[in-house]
C-alpha positions, -999 to +999 in steps of 0.1 A: +668+556-166+642+531-154+616+545-130+621+529-096+592+547-080+566+524-066+529+532-067+500+520-046+462+521-051+439+527-022+403+515-025+374+526-002+345+502-007+311+512+005+275+501+002+267+529-022+300+538-038+336+527-046+365+552-046+400+544-059+431+565-060+467+561-070+494+573-047+532+576-050+556+567-022+554+603-008+516+600-004+507+623-033+473+615-048+479+613-085+447+600-100+413+590-087+381+572-098+346+569-083+319+544-092+285+535-078+280+500-063+243+501-074+236+476-102+262+451-090+243+421-077+270+398-066+304+400-048+321+390-081+305+419-099+316+444-073+352+429-075+352+433-113+343+470-108+371+475-084+396+458-107+385+479-136+390+511-115+425+499-103+435+493-139+423+527-149+441+547-122+473+527-124+476+526-162+512+534-171+525+531-135+543+501-119+519+489-093+534+476-061+502+470-041+466+476-034+451+485+000+414+480+004+391+493+031+359+473+034+329+477+056+319+448+079+338+420+095+372+415+078+398+388+084+428+409+074+454+382+077+437+361+050+421+390+031+386+376+035+355+397+041+334+375+064+304+398+062+301+430+043+277+456+056+252+468+030+268+448+002+251+422-020+258+385-012+289+396+007+297+366+029+331+349+032+344+368+001+381+360-006+390+395-018+427+391-015+428+359-035+404+370-063+421+404-068+457+391-066+449+366-093+440+394-117+465+421-106+497+401-099+503+425-071+499+422-033+465+431-019+458+440+017+423+442+031+412+459+064+380+470+080+370+505+070+373+518+106+408+504+109+417+520+075+405+554+088+424+550+120+456+542+101+450+571+077+446+596+105+477+582+123+499+584+092+487+616+075+460+632+097+453+643+133+471+613+148+504+621+131+533+624+156+515+603+182+528+569+193+496+554+207+463+565+192+426+557+195+404+567+166+366+568+172+340+578+146+306+589+160+280+587+132+251+563+126+270+539+148+304+540+165+334+527+147+370+526+161+406+517+153+436+514+176+473+521+169+497+509+196+534+515+196+531+527+160+513+495+148+476+490+138+461+467+163+442+438+146+437+411+172+434+374+168+406+375+142+413+410+130+383+423+149+401+445+175+387+479+180+350+473+182+347+498+210+311+507+199+300+473+213+316+476+247+288+472+271+282+504+292+250+493+309+238+457+306+202+469+314+203+495+286+185+496+253+190+467+228+218+472+202+217+459+166+244+434+176+219+417+199+234+428+232+220+455+255+236+487+266+265+489+241+283+523+239+268+527+205+232+529+218+242+558+242+266+579+222+261+576+184+243+600+162+214+576+161+214+576+199+212+614+200+181+613+177+164+585+196+170+602+230+156+635+217+125+618+203+120+601+237+124+634+257+101+652+233+072+629+240+063+647+272+081+681+268+079+709+242+111+715+222+122+737+193+140+708+178+111+700+155+109+736+144+143+732+128+131+706+103+129+721+069+103+699+053+076+674+062+096+645+049+128+654+068+135+634+100+150+647+132+187+642+133+216+648+156+223+680+137+189+694+147+195+686+183+229+703+184+215+734+166+186+736+192+211+731+221+231+761+208+200+782+209+193+771+245+165+747+240+162+728+274+154+694+259+182+696+234+207+708+261+198+679+283+201+654+254+236+668+244+248+668+281+237+632+284+254+622+252+287+640+261+287+621+294+284+588+276+309+597+249+333+606+276+326+574+295+335+552+265+366+573+258+376+570+295+374+532+292+396+533+261+421+555+279+423+530+308+426+501+284+451+514+258+468+544+275+469+565+243+485+599+240+459+610+214+422+603+208+410+613+173+373+619+169+357+615+135+322+611+121+293+636+117+290+643+154+326+656+154+317+684+130+298+703+157+329+722+168+348+735+198+318+735+221+315+697+219+352+691+222+357+714+251+329+697+271+341+662+260+377+669+271+365+682+305+341+653+312+367+627+301+393+642+324+368+639+353+361+602+345+397+589+341+418+579+370+441+606+383+474+591+368+459+594+333+449+630+335+469+653+313+485+623+294+463+625+263+447+649+238+412+647+222+413+662+187+391+663+156+399+641+126+414+659+097+412+637+065+375+639+059+362+619+029+396+607+017+405+590+050+397+555+038+416+559+006+447+572+024+445+546+052+442+518+027+471+530+006+492+536+037+491+499+045+521+498+020+537+532+025+538+553+056+542+584+035 
């Protein structure tokens, strides 16, 4: 009897690595491949690597589609990466067109934060919610929005850039060119920069936690020092939690979600962060919104992009 099962491949494209995985319609990961992007000097070369990986993981299986998560600005409707962060010569790359010509299967392309949001909604911490906001706090702030069970893309597929909502127009300059974006107050980079600023005039044990002369202060060191009661670190973390909650409160007022899923390196700190973040967010939102949403940690870890990309075809 002919196998009617349909299989999809999820691709997670990054500046340093490419991951590919084959999934069945139940969401079972059957095969995976990983390849470095180093050595690929053009967009065409990167695409050839992705195509080779797709052929490898899907060999012997009827392929119904490929979902691809890409960093940078992505026009999802046309499948074009307008600008790929940390990728060589990655400007106006027609990924969908190039890949469909080779694969003869449908290709869908989304921004990596949107893929992560969809992955968490379908298979992770957002499962069971109807309206979800996903935020990842790491070097910067990425986000994705699911409303009424659908991934929100917007007119140009740029919806969800919450990290560049302006919190304080007189604040520090952001890499986007504006001042006072949420990202410059609440990202992992912001935690490090604030700690360095406070440490200029006050002693702190933060620097004592660095294990080598070449290691730089990170958000991890600040959280560790705060747990041990270091006054500078405690002040930095309290300030950061306030700004994290401020941005989340804005998202609550805008999208009225029933769940906010938090990912990224900062989310790995644990219950102390989440308890304080929940409490401060509840204080900042208007009264009718209180008690209408949960703030939870992301669940899917490193496979979130693969799962989210593949789930563009199957909701598993």
